[in-house]
C-alpha positions in Angstrom: 123.9 110.7 134.8 120.8 111.5 132.6 123.3 112.8 129.9 125.2 109.4 130.0 121.8 107.5 129.7 120.8 109.7 126.8 124.1 109.0 125.0 124.0 105.3 125.7 120.5 104.9 124.3 121.1 107.3 121.3 117.9 109.1 122.3 118.6 112.7 121.5 118.1 115.6 119.2 121.4 115.5 117.4 122.5 112.8 115.0 125.0 110.1 116.0 127.3 109.8 112.9 130.2 107.5 112.3 132.5 107.6 109.3 134.3 104.2 109.0 138.0 103.9 107.8 137.1 102.5 104.4 135.1 105.5 103.6 138.3 107.6 104.0 140.2 105.3 101.6 137.7 105.0 98.7 135.7 107.6 96.8 132.0 106.7 96.6 131.0 107.1 92.9 127.3 106.1 93.2 124.6 104.8 95.5 121.7 102.3 95.2 118.8 103.1 97.5 117.0 100.6 99.8 114.3 102.1 102.1 113.0 99.8 104.9 110.2 99.4 105.6 109.0 100.6 102.2 107.7 104.1 102.4 106.8 105.9 99.1 107.0 109.3 100.5 110.5 108.8 102.1 111.8 107.2 98.9 110.4 110.0 96.7 112.2 112.6 98.9 115.5 110.7 98.7 115.1 110.4 94.8 114.5 114.1 94.5 117.9 114.7 96.2 120.1 112.4 94.2 120.3 110.3 91.1 120.6 106.7 92.5 122.0 104.0 90.5 120.1 100.7 90.7 123.3 98.8 89.5 125.6 100.4 92.2 127.3 97.9 94.5 127.4 100.7 97.2 124.0 100.9 98.9 122.4 103.5 101.0 120.1 101.6 103.5 117.4 103.8 105.0 115.6 102.6 108.1 112.8 104.5 109.8 110.5 103.7 112.5 107.3 105.4 113.7 105.5 105.4 117.1 108.1 103.5 119.0 109.2 103.6 122.8 112.3 102.8 124.5 111.2 100.1 126.9 114.3 100.0 129.0 113.9 100.7 132.7 117.0 102.9 132.5 114.8 105.3 130.5 112.0 105.7 133.0 113.3 109.1 134.3 113.7 110.4 130.8 110.2 109.2 129.7 108.6 110.6 132.7 110.3 114.0 132.5 110.6 114.8 128.9 109.0 114.3 125.4 110.6 111.0 124.7 111.2 110.5 120.9 109.0 107.9 119.2 110.6 107.9 115.8 114.0 107.5 114.2 115.8 107.8 111.0 118.9 105.7 110.3 121.1 105.6 107.2 124.0 103.2 106.5 126.2 103.2 103.5 127.6 99.7 102.8 129.4 98.0 99.9 128.8 94.3 100.5 129.6 93.6 104.3 131.8 96.7 104.6 130.2 99.6 106.4 131.3 103.1 105.2 128.9 105.5 107.0 126.1 105.4 109.6 123.7 108.2 110.6 121.1 107.9 113.3 118.8 110.4 114.8 115.7 110.3 117.1 112.7 112.3 116.1 109.6 113.6 117.7 107.6 113.0 114.5 107.8 110.8 111.5 110.8 111.7 109.3 109.8 114.4 106.9 111.3 116.0 103.8 113.4 118.4 105.9 114.7 115.7 108.2 115.7 113.6 105.1 117.3 116.5 103.3 119.3 117.5 106.2 120.5 114.0 106.9 121.4 113.4 103.3 123.2 116.6 102.8 125.3 115.8 105.9 126.0 112.3 104.4 127.1 113.7 101.1 129.5 116.3 102.8 130.9 113.7 105.2 131.7 111.3 102.3 132.9 114.0 99.9 130.2 113.2 97.4 129.9 116.7 96.1 126.5 118.2 95.1 124.7 116.3 92.5 
């Protein structure tokens, strides 16, 4: 039961990744970067990993949050018995309203350069973007 709750709330140590059908049909040639909320350190790390194109119509949305808690009563046992994650990193690749890729991971600490590098390398492999 605890495993199922962990899966349902996405609280866990492994990323939850989804590659949407459109990503399998189209090659992604370039990405524009949007980091929300704005964080210069996170943006700098992403920019060190890839040459983003501000004119690209395909956007990598990066969302991160620090010092959060899952307030659901369903999570009470998990919160009481474990180190409940208080941070997350989410990436979505979209072209207009069409979602190509999503990546979500709960983290114990604020997303750092290693977390970002690992996540972005996985995204590039999953989308067949090569190694720029």
